[in-house]
Each structure stands twice: as structure tokens, then as C-alpha cells.
C-alpha positions in Angstrom: -1.1 14.8 -43.8 2.0 13.9 -45.7 4.0 16.7 -44.0 3.0 15.3 -40.6 4.3 11.9 -41.6 7.6 13.3 -42.8 7.9 15.4 -39.7 7.4 12.3 -37.5 10.0 10.3 -39.4 12.5 13.1 -39.2 12.0 13.6 -35.5 12.4 9.8 -34.9 15.7 9.8 -36.9 17.0 12.8 -34.9 16.1 11.1 -31.7 18.0 7.9 -32.7 21.0 10.0 -33.7 21.0 11.9 -30.4 20.9 8.6 -28.5 23.7 7.1 -30.5 26.0 10.0 -30.2 25.8 10.3 -26.4 29.2 9.9 -24.7 29.9 6.9 -22.6 31.4 7.5 -19.2 33.8 5.0 -17.7 34.2 4.2 -14.1 37.2 5.7 -12.3 40.3 3.5 -12.1 40.7 1.6 -8.8 43.0 3.0 -6.1 46.7 2.2 -6.3 46.4 -0.3 -3.3 43.7 -2.3 -4.9 42.5 -3.6 -1.5 39.1 -3.4 0.1 37.8 -0.1 1.4 37.3 0.0 5.1 35.3 2.5 7.2 36.0 3.2 10.9 33.0 3.9 13.1 34.7 3.5 16.5 33.8 7.0 17.9 30.1 6.8 16.9 27.6 5.8 19.5 24.6 3.9 18.1 21.6 3.7 20.4 18.2 2.3 19.8 15.2 0.4 21.2 13.5 -2.8 20.3 10.2 -1.9 18.6 7.3 -4.1 19.6 3.5 -3.8 19.6 2.0 -2.6 22.8 -0.6 -5.4 23.1 -0.3 -9.0 24.0 0.2 -11.9 21.6 -3.0 -13.9 21.2 -3.0 -17.6 20.3 -6.2 -18.6 18.5 -7.3 -22.2 18.0 -8.1 -23.3 14.5 -11.7 -24.2 13.8 -12.5 -27.9 13.6 -13.0 -29.7 10.4 -16.6 -29.4 9.2 -18.5 -31.3 6.6 -20.2 -29.6 3.8 -23.9 -28.9 4.1 -24.4 -29.2 0.4 -25.7 -32.7 -0.5 -26.1 -34.2 -3.9 -29.7 -35.3 -4.4 -29.4 -38.9 -5.7 -33.1 -39.3 -6.5 -33.7 -36.0 -8.2 -34.9 -37.2 -11.5 -37.4 -39.7 -10.1 -38.7 -37.0 -7.7 -39.1 -34.6 -10.6 -41.1 -37.2 -12.6 -43.4 -37.8 -9.7 -44.1 -34.1 -9.3 -45.0 -33.9 -13.1 -47.4 -36.9 -12.8 -49.6 -35.0 -10.3 -50.2 -32.1 -12.7 
């Protein structure tokens, strides 16, 4: 078990050393003109179609505002006491 622990530590150290010794690559120097790069597409013909769904657009009315069907029973406790009295 001790050998496995030492092997893990050594492999972790080797991985850290390998990452630290990787060379860093710099970007190429800009062109001598230093101006913006332009591309010329004059001879290329670009064609295309407008992609739309085949169906029609449907307008749907929103539902009207509805009140909740859940009501708070204001006289719940007195009703409960009346039902217990009859037992």
C-alpha cells in the first residue's frame, strides 16, 4: 500500500513537471503593412431561398381570466364540532 502511495505521488510530480516544461508558442508577427486584411468575393455568386414553414400562421386568442374554484371554508371548525356532537 505504501508503494502505491509513493507511485501516485511520483506520477503526479512527473505530470506537473511535464506541464511546466511545455514550450509556449507565440503568434506570428503582423504583416509589414499593419493594416486590416480584406477579402475579395466579387466573382462568387451567392444564391439562396428564404426558408419558411409550409403552413399558415395561426393567431390564437388568450383564454379569459377565470376565478379559482378552490374556496376557503370559513366555518370549518364550527361545522366539525357539530358533526362530532351527533356521534
